[in-house]
N, CA, C and O atoms as a Tinker XYZ file with bonds, in Angstrom:
   316  protein
     1  N    -23.449000  -14.467000  -17.459000    73     2
     2  CA   -24.704000  -13.832000  -17.518000    64     1     3
     3  C    -25.792000  -14.907000  -17.322000    63     2     4     5
     4  O    -25.666000  -16.015000  -17.843000    81     3
     5  N    -26.781000  -14.602000  -16.624000    73     3     6
     6  CA   -27.858000  -15.563000  -16.348000    64     5     7
     7  C    -28.870000  -15.601000  -17.432000    63     6     8     9
     8  O    -28.863000  -14.725000  -18.296000    81     7
     9  N    -29.703000  -16.523000  -17.437000    73     7    10
    10  CA   -30.639000  -16.768000  -18.492000    64     9    11
    11  C    -31.616000  -15.654000  -18.777000    63    10    12    13
    12  O    -31.832000  -15.240000  -19.915000    81    11
    13  N    -32.226000  -15.165000  -17.625000    73    11    14
    14  CA   -33.134000  -14.019000  -17.860000    64    13    15
    15  C    -32.390000  -12.701000  -18.425000    63    14    16    17
    16  O    -32.961000  -11.973000  -19.237000    81    15
    17  N    -31.138000  -12.441000  -17.974000    73    15    18
    18  CA   -30.454000  -11.233000  -18.313000    64    17    19
    19  C    -30.084000  -11.472000  -19.909000    63    18    20    21
    20  O    -30.227000  -10.586000  -20.751000    81    19
    21  N    -29.639000  -12.659000  -20.171000    73    19    22
    22  CA   -29.193000  -12.973000  -21.561000    64    21    23
    23  C    -30.462000  -12.780000  -22.457000    63    22    24    25
    24  O    -30.366000  -12.201000  -23.539000    81    23
    25  N    -31.564000  -13.237000  -22.030000    73    23    26
    26  CA   -32.748000  -13.181000  -22.819000    64    25    27
    27  C    -33.004000  -11.747000  -23.187000    63    26    28    29
    28  O    -33.135000  -11.369000  -24.351000    81    27
    29  N    -33.078000  -10.857000  -21.979000    73    27    30
    30  CA   -33.210000   -9.460000  -22.232000    64    29    31
    31  C    -32.359000   -8.749000  -23.045000    63    30    32    33
    32  O    -32.740000   -7.808000  -23.742000    81    31
    33  N    -31.058000   -9.209000  -22.985000    73    31    34
    34  CA   -30.085000   -8.466000  -23.875000    64    33    35
    35  C    -29.881000   -9.040000  -25.311000    63    34    36    37
    36  O    -29.470000   -8.323000  -26.224000    81    35
    37  N    -30.172000  -10.317000  -25.472000    73    35    38
    38  CA   -29.876000  -10.847000  -26.890000    64    37    39
    39  C    -31.009000  -11.490000  -27.549000    63    38    40    41
    40  O    -31.045000  -11.524000  -28.780000    81    39
    41  N    -32.008000  -12.043000  -26.786000    73    39    42
    42  CA   -32.987000  -12.836000  -27.470000    64    41    43
    43  C    -34.307000  -12.244000  -27.596000    63    42    44    45
    44  O    -35.052000  -12.615000  -28.503000    81    43
    45  N    -34.695000  -11.264000  -26.675000    73    43    46
    46  CA   -35.976000  -10.699000  -26.601000    64    45    47
    47  C    -36.331000  -10.063000  -27.978000    63    46    48    49
    48  O    -37.460000  -10.234000  -28.437000    81    47
    49  N    -35.401000   -9.335000  -28.649000    73    47    50
    50  CA   -35.649000   -8.663000  -29.912000    64    49    51
    51  C    -36.411000   -9.541000  -30.829000    63    50    52    53
    52  O    -37.262000   -9.007000  -31.541000    81    51
    53  N    -36.216000  -10.834000  -30.907000    73    51    54
    54  CA   -36.896000  -11.656000  -31.811000    64    53    55
    55  C    -37.982000  -12.512000  -31.138000    63    54    56    57
    56  O    -39.043000  -12.727000  -31.722000    81    55
    57  N    -37.730000  -12.992000  -29.938000    73    55    58
    58  CA   -38.546000  -13.864000  -29.283000    64    57    59
    59  C    -39.798000  -13.263000  -28.561000    63    58    60    61
    60  O    -40.759000  -13.946000  -28.206000    81    59
    61  N    -39.691000  -11.989000  -28.392000    73    59    62
    62  CA   -40.911000  -11.200000  -27.807000    64    61    63
    63  C    -41.974000  -11.015000  -28.747000    63    62    64    65
    64  O    -43.153000  -11.049000  -28.396000    81    63
    65  N    -41.587000  -10.809000  -29.989000    73    63    66
    66  CA   -42.596000  -10.475000  -31.029000    64    65    67
    67  C    -42.724000  -11.583000  -32.099000    63    66    68    69
    68  O    -43.622000  -11.481000  -32.934000    81    67
    69  N    -41.894000  -12.617000  -32.121000    73    67    70
    70  CA   -41.928000  -13.733000  -33.041000    64    69    71
    71  C    -41.428000  -13.406000  -34.381000    63    70    72    73
    72  O    -41.911000  -13.916000  -35.392000    81    71
    73  N    -40.365000  -12.471000  -34.401000    73    71    74
    74  CA   -39.625000  -12.071000  -35.578000    64    73    75
    75  C    -39.208000  -13.240000  -36.409000    63    74    76    77
    76  O    -38.614000  -14.170000  -35.863000    81    75
    77  N    -39.476000  -13.265000  -37.707000    73    75    78
    78  CA   -38.946000  -14.292000  -38.585000    64    77    79
    79  C    -39.259000  -15.711000  -38.144000    63    78    80    81
    80  O    -38.472000  -16.636000  -38.346000    81    79
    81  N    -40.412000  -15.855000  -37.545000    73    79    82
    82  CA   -40.871000  -17.286000  -37.030000    64    81    83
    83  C    -40.299000  -17.640000  -35.785000    63    82    84    85
    84  O    -40.450000  -18.792000  -35.378000    81    83
    85  N    -39.588000  -16.713000  -35.044000    73    83    86
    86  CA   -39.078000  -17.102000  -33.727000    64    85    87
    87  C    -40.254000  -17.460000  -32.877000    63    86    88    89
    88  O    -41.256000  -16.748000  -32.948000    81    87
    89  N    -40.230000  -18.448000  -32.115000    73    87    90
    90  CA   -41.367000  -18.713000  -31.133000    64    89    91
    91  C    -41.296000  -17.784000  -29.962000    63    90    92    93
    92  O    -40.276000  -17.638000  -29.288000    81    91
    93  N    -42.521000  -17.113000  -29.735000    73    91    94
    94  CA   -42.640000  -16.058000  -28.832000    64    93    95
    95  C    -42.566000  -16.714000  -27.377000    63    94    96    97
    96  O    -43.140000  -17.775000  -27.130000    81    95
    97  N    -41.794000  -15.987000  -26.403000    73    95    98
    98  CA   -41.689000  -16.438000  -25.153000    64    97    99
    99  C    -42.986000  -16.604000  -24.550000    63    98   100   101
   100  O    -43.776000  -15.666000  -24.658000    81    99
   101  N    -43.348000  -17.689000  -23.904000    73    99   102
   102  CA   -44.610000  -17.909000  -23.275000    64   101   103
   103  C    -45.684000  -18.645000  -24.234000    63   102   104   105
   104  O    -46.784000  -18.970000  -23.789000    81   103
   105  N    -45.356000  -18.859000  -25.402000    73   103   106
   106  CA   -46.380000  -19.444000  -26.341000    64   105   107
   107  C    -46.201000  -20.908000  -26.088000    63   106   108   109
   108  O    -45.247000  -21.482000  -26.615000    81   107
   109  N    -47.082000  -21.592000  -25.287000    73   107   110
   110  CA   -46.906000  -22.992000  -24.996000    64   109   111
   111  C    -46.984000  -23.859000  -26.196000    63   110   112   113
   112  O    -46.254000  -24.846000  -26.295000    81   111
   113  N    -47.885000  -23.515000  -27.157000    73   111   114
   114  CA   -48.157000  -24.255000  -28.279000    64   113   115
   115  C    -46.913000  -24.368000  -29.218000    63   114   116   117
   116  O    -46.544000  -25.454000  -29.664000    81   115
   117  N    -46.273000  -23.157000  -29.501000    73   115   118
   118  CA   -45.175000  -23.065000  -30.286000    64   117   119
   119  C    -43.905000  -23.730000  -29.606000    63   118   120   121
   120  O    -43.029000  -24.273000  -30.280000    81   119
   121  N    -43.872000  -23.658000  -28.358000    73   119   122
   122  CA   -42.688000  -24.258000  -27.690000    64   121   123
   123  C    -42.704000  -25.715000  -27.439000    63   122   124   125
   124  O    -41.650000  -26.342000  -27.337000    81   123
   125  N    -43.911000  -26.297000  -27.331000    73   123   126
   126  CA   -44.100000  -27.639000  -26.977000    64   125   127
   127  C    -43.182000  -28.633000  -27.843000    63   126   128   129
   128  O    -42.480000  -29.479000  -27.289000    81   127
   129  N    -43.227000  -28.488000  -29.148000    73   127   130
   130  CA   -42.524000  -29.630000  -29.789000    64   129   131
   131  C    -40.975000  -29.291000  -29.711000    63   130   132   133
   132  O    -40.162000  -30.207000  -29.836000    81   131
   133  N    -40.588000  -28.076000  -29.521000    73   131   134
   134  CA   -39.185000  -27.704000  -29.225000    64   133   135
   135  C    -38.744000  -28.345000  -27.835000    63   134   136   137
   136  O    -37.700000  -28.994000  -27.774000    81   135
   137  N    -39.523000  -28.162000  -26.766000    73   135   138
   138  CA   -39.314000  -28.666000  -25.491000    64   137   139
   139  C    -39.231000  -30.045000  -25.483000    63   138   140   141
   140  O    -38.434000  -30.616000  -24.738000    81   139
   141  N    -40.056000  -30.713000  -26.319000    73   139   142
   142  CA   -40.000000  -32.197000  -26.297000    64   141   143
   143  C    -38.661000  -32.824000  -26.862000    63   142   144   145
   144  O    -38.333000  -33.981000  -26.600000    81   143
   145  N    -37.947000  -32.011000  -27.621000    73   143   146
   146  CA   -36.557000  -32.412000  -28.129000    64   145   147
   147  C    -35.565000  -32.510000  -26.963000    63   146   148   149
   148  O    -34.566000  -33.220000  -27.075000    81   147
   149  N    -35.817000  -31.814000  -25.849000    73   147   150
   150  CA   -34.837000  -31.788000  -24.736000    64   149   151
   151  C    -33.933000  -30.514000  -24.773000    63   150   152   153
   152  O    -33.785000  -29.812000  -25.774000    81   151
   153  N    -33.377000  -30.313000  -23.622000    73   151   154
   154  CA   -32.520000  -29.083000  -23.505000    64   153   155
   155  C    -31.248000  -29.217000  -24.319000    63   154   156   157
   156  O    -30.841000  -28.223000  -24.921000    81   155
   157  N    -30.590000  -30.356000  -24.387000    73   155   158
   158  CA   -29.354000  -30.494000  -25.120000    64   157   159
   159  C    -29.639000  -30.210000  -26.560000    63   158   160   161
   160  O    -28.868000  -29.484000  -27.187000    81   159
   161  N    -30.627000  -30.699000  -27.088000    73   159   162
   162  CA   -30.935000  -30.352000  -28.549000    64   161   163
   163  C    -31.144000  -28.958000  -28.859000    63   162   164   165
   164  O    -30.610000  -28.352000  -29.789000    81   163
   165  N    -32.056000  -28.436000  -27.917000    73   163   166
   166  CA   -32.269000  -26.948000  -28.127000    64   165   167
   167  C    -31.123000  -26.116000  -28.080000    63   166   168   169
   168  O    -30.939000  -25.232000  -28.916000    81   167
   169  N    -30.227000  -26.385000  -27.007000    73   167   170
   170  CA   -28.895000  -25.594000  -26.852000    64   169   171
   171  C    -28.134000  -25.688000  -28.045000    63   170   172   173
   172  O    -27.560000  -24.700000  -28.503000    81   171
   173  N    -28.078000  -27.032000  -28.690000    73   171   174
   174  CA   -27.252000  -27.117000  -29.864000    64   173   175
   175  C    -27.831000  -26.341000  -31.090000    63   174   176   177
   176  O    -27.095000  -25.825000  -31.931000    81   175
   177  N    -29.168000  -26.292000  -31.140000    73   175   178
   178  CA   -29.827000  -25.506000  -32.126000    64   177   179
   179  C    -29.430000  -24.032000  -32.082000    63   178   180   181
   180  O    -29.240000  -23.373000  -33.105000    81   179
   181  N    -29.311000  -23.531000  -30.793000    73   179   182
   182  CA   -28.945000  -22.160000  -30.560000    64   181   183
   183  C    -27.582000  -21.955000  -30.997000    63   182   184   185
   184  O    -27.269000  -21.003000  -31.711000    81   183
   185  N    -26.661000  -22.935000  -30.534000    73   183   186
   186  CA   -25.258000  -22.713000  -30.943000    64   185   187
   187  C    -25.056000  -22.782000  -32.470000    63   186   188   189
   188  O    -24.272000  -22.011000  -33.024000    81   187
   189  N    -25.756000  -23.696000  -33.140000    73   187   190
   190  CA   -25.538000  -23.703000  -34.527000    64   189   191
   191  C    -26.357000  -22.788000  -35.352000    63   190   192   193
   192  O    -25.973000  -22.516000  -36.489000    81   191
   193  N    -27.449000  -22.290000  -34.879000    73   191   194
   194  CA   -28.305000  -21.421000  -35.585000    64   193   195
   195  C    -29.479000  -22.220000  -36.135000    63   194   196   197
   196  O    -29.308000  -23.417000  -36.365000    81   195
   197  N    -30.534000  -21.707000  -36.339000    73   195   198
   198  CA   -31.797000  -22.485000  -36.867000    64   197   199
   199  C    -32.659000  -21.511000  -37.645000    63   198   200   201
   200  O    -33.006000  -20.455000  -37.115000    81   199
   201  N    -33.007000  -21.812000  -38.836000    73   199   202
   202  CA   -33.868000  -20.981000  -39.598000    64   201   203
   203  C    -33.145000  -19.685000  -39.842000    63   202   204   205
   204  O    -31.986000  -19.650000  -40.255000    81   203
   205  N    -33.918000  -18.544000  -39.555000    73   203   206
   206  CA   -33.448000  -17.192000  -39.662000    64   205   207
   207  C    -32.477000  -16.844000  -38.484000    63   206   208   209
   208  O    -31.835000  -15.795000  -38.519000    81   207
   209  N    -32.379000  -17.636000  -37.547000    73   207   210
   210  CA   -31.542000  -17.270000  -36.298000    64   209   211
   211  C    -30.057000  -17.675000  -36.614000    63   210   212   213
   212  O    -29.784000  -18.867000  -36.753000    81   211
   213  N    -29.170000  -16.778000  -36.720000    73   211   214
   214  CA   -27.762000  -17.190000  -36.884000    64   213   215
   215  C    -27.217000  -17.870000  -35.698000    63   214   216   217
   216  O    -27.816000  -17.784000  -34.626000    81   215
   217  N    -26.061000  -18.578000  -35.818000    73   215   218
   218  CA   -25.391000  -19.218000  -34.672000    64   217   219
   219  C    -25.210000  -18.251000  -33.509000    63   218   220   221
   220  O    -24.602000  -17.186000  -33.618000    81   219
   221  N    -25.784000  -18.695000  -32.374000    73   219   222
   222  CA   -25.780000  -17.978000  -31.136000    64   221   223
   223  C    -26.749000  -16.781000  -31.166000    63   222   224   225
   224  O    -26.760000  -15.937000  -30.270000    81   223
   225  N    -27.523000  -16.748000  -32.188000    73   223   226
   226  CA   -28.453000  -15.568000  -32.279000    64   225   227
   227  C    -27.709000  -14.292000  -32.244000    63   226   228   229
   228  O    -26.833000  -14.074000  -33.081000    81   227
   229  N    -28.024000  -13.387000  -31.270000    73   227   230
   230  CA   -27.257000  -12.073000  -31.353000    64   229   231
   231  C    -26.327000  -12.100000  -30.025000    63   230   232   233
   232  O    -25.836000  -11.063000  -29.579000    81   231
   233  N    -26.138000  -13.280000  -29.473000    73   231   234
   234  CA   -25.333000  -13.465000  -28.359000    64   233   235
   235  C    -23.987000  -14.120000  -28.722000    63   234   236   237
   236  O    -23.654000  -15.226000  -28.296000    81   235
   237  N    -23.241000  -13.364000  -29.535000    73   235   238
   238  CA   -22.071000  -13.912000  -30.223000    64   237   239
   239  C    -20.994000  -14.347000  -29.196000    63   238   240   241
   240  O    -20.278000  -15.323000  -29.417000    81   239
   241  N    -20.900000  -13.645000  -28.134000    73   239   242
   242  CA   -19.823000  -13.866000  -27.116000    64   241   243
   243  C    -20.297000  -14.764000  -25.972000    63   242   244   245
   244  O    -19.575000  -14.952000  -24.992000    81   243
   245  N    -21.428000  -15.282000  -26.084000    73   243   246
   246  CA   -22.017000  -16.135000  -24.945000    64   245   247
   247  C    -21.334000  -17.438000  -24.949000    63   246   248   249
   248  O    -20.968000  -17.940000  -26.012000    81   247
   249  N    -21.134000  -18.041000  -23.756000    73   247   250
   250  CA   -20.633000  -19.348000  -23.570000    64   249   251
   251  C    -21.666000  -20.374000  -23.807000    63   250   252   253
   252  O    -22.844000  -20.036000  -23.927000    81   251
   253  N    -21.278000  -21.671000  -23.884000    73   251   254
   254  CA   -22.310000  -22.719000  -24.026000    64   253   255
   255  C    -23.119000  -22.743000  -22.767000    63   254   256   257
   256  O    -24.332000  -22.940000  -22.832000    81   255
   257  N    -22.537000  -22.560000  -21.673000    73   255   258
   258  CA   -23.256000  -22.612000  -20.376000    64   257   259
   259  C    -24.282000  -21.381000  -20.334000    63   258   260   261
   260  O    -25.408000  -21.594000  -19.886000    81   259
   261  N    -23.983000  -20.286000  -20.720000    73   259   262
   262  CA   -24.860000  -19.126000  -20.758000    64   261   263
   263  C    -26.070000  -19.449000  -21.764000    63   262   264   265
   264  O    -27.242000  -19.203000  -21.478000    81   263
   265  N    -25.684000  -19.988000  -22.888000    73   263   266
   266  CA   -26.817000  -20.270000  -23.961000    64   265   267
   267  C    -27.682000  -21.370000  -23.323000    63   266   268   269
   268  O    -28.893000  -21.312000  -23.538000    81   267
   269  N    -27.202000  -22.353000  -22.572000    73   267   270
   270  CA   -27.933000  -23.340000  -21.983000    64   269   271
   271  C    -28.906000  -22.674000  -20.928000    63   270   272   273
   272  O    -30.080000  -23.025000  -20.815000    81   271
   273  N    -28.339000  -21.720000  -20.196000    73   271   274
   274  CA   -29.225000  -20.971000  -19.197000    64   273   275
   275  C    -30.297000  -20.245000  -19.808000    63   274   276   277
   276  O    -31.391000  -20.228000  -19.244000    81   275
   277  N    -30.102000  -19.579000  -21.003000    73   275   278
   278  CA   -31.129000  -18.904000  -21.630000    64   277   279
   279  C    -32.235000  -19.863000  -22.130000    63   278   280   281
   280  O    -33.427000  -19.570000  -22.034000    81   279
   281  N    -31.792000  -21.014000  -22.666000    73   279   282
   282  CA   -32.688000  -22.035000  -23.097000    64   281   283
   283  C    -33.510000  -22.449000  -22.075000    63   282   284   285
   284  O    -34.728000  -22.539000  -22.229000    81   283
   285  N    -32.883000  -22.737000  -20.925000    73   283   286
   286  CA   -33.710000  -23.231000  -19.726000    64   285   287
   287  C    -34.656000  -22.093000  -19.189000    63   286   288   289
   288  O    -35.769000  -22.371000  -18.741000    81   287
   289  N    -34.213000  -20.892000  -19.243000    73   287   290
   290  CA   -35.128000  -19.839000  -18.822000    64   289   291
   291  C    -36.384000  -19.648000  -19.836000    63   290   292   293
   292  O    -37.514000  -19.392000  -19.421000    81   291
   293  N    -36.087000  -19.789000  -21.096000    73   291   294
   294  CA   -37.219000  -19.645000  -22.023000    64   293   295
   295  C    -38.138000  -21.032000  -21.914000    63   294   296   297
   296  O    -39.345000  -20.936000  -22.140000    81   295
   297  N    -37.684000  -22.043000  -21.642000    73   295   298
   298  CA   -38.550000  -23.250000  -21.515000    64   297   299
   299  C    -39.403000  -23.023000  -20.275000    63   298   300   301
   300  O    -40.616000  -23.235000  -20.291000    81   299
   301  N    -38.743000  -22.580000  -19.184000    73   299   302
   302  CA   -39.444000  -22.378000  -17.927000    64   301   303
   303  C    -40.645000  -21.395000  -18.176000    63   302   304   305
   304  O    -41.764000  -21.600000  -17.705000    81   303
   305  N    -40.354000  -20.414000  -18.880000    73   303   306
   306  CA   -41.564000  -19.416000  -19.207000    64   305   307
   307  C    -42.430000  -19.858000  -20.178000    63   306   308   309
   308  O    -43.458000  -19.213000  -20.385000    81   307
   309  N    -42.167000  -20.923000  -20.855000    73   307   310
   310  CA   -43.049000  -21.302000  -22.025000    64   309   311
   311  C    -43.666000  -22.661000  -21.859000    63   310   312   313
   312  O    -44.170000  -23.232000  -22.827000    81   311
   313  N    -43.640000  -23.194000  -20.664000    73   311   314
   314  CA   -44.255000  -24.437000  -20.412000    64   313   315
   315  C    -45.781000  -24.412000  -19.986000    63   314   316
   316  O    -46.374000  -25.465000  -19.752000    81   315
C-alpha cells in the first residue's frame, strides 16, 4: 500500500484533526521539529509508537516499507 492510501486508511483518523496531540497533516510548524530528525527516526517512532500513538498506529499489518512511505507522504504534505 502506498503512502497516501495508508494515510487515508490508517493515519487520517488522528492526523487530520490532531487527536491526542497528533500533528495535523500540513501543519508546517508542528512537523518542522519532527522532519528535522530525519525519515529514519520518524519511521522508527511510528514502528515503536510515540505518546498516545501505539506501535504502528492503527496500521498493525503494515510493513516497515509501507510505514516509511506514509512518513514520506506526510512529510511531503507538511513541509
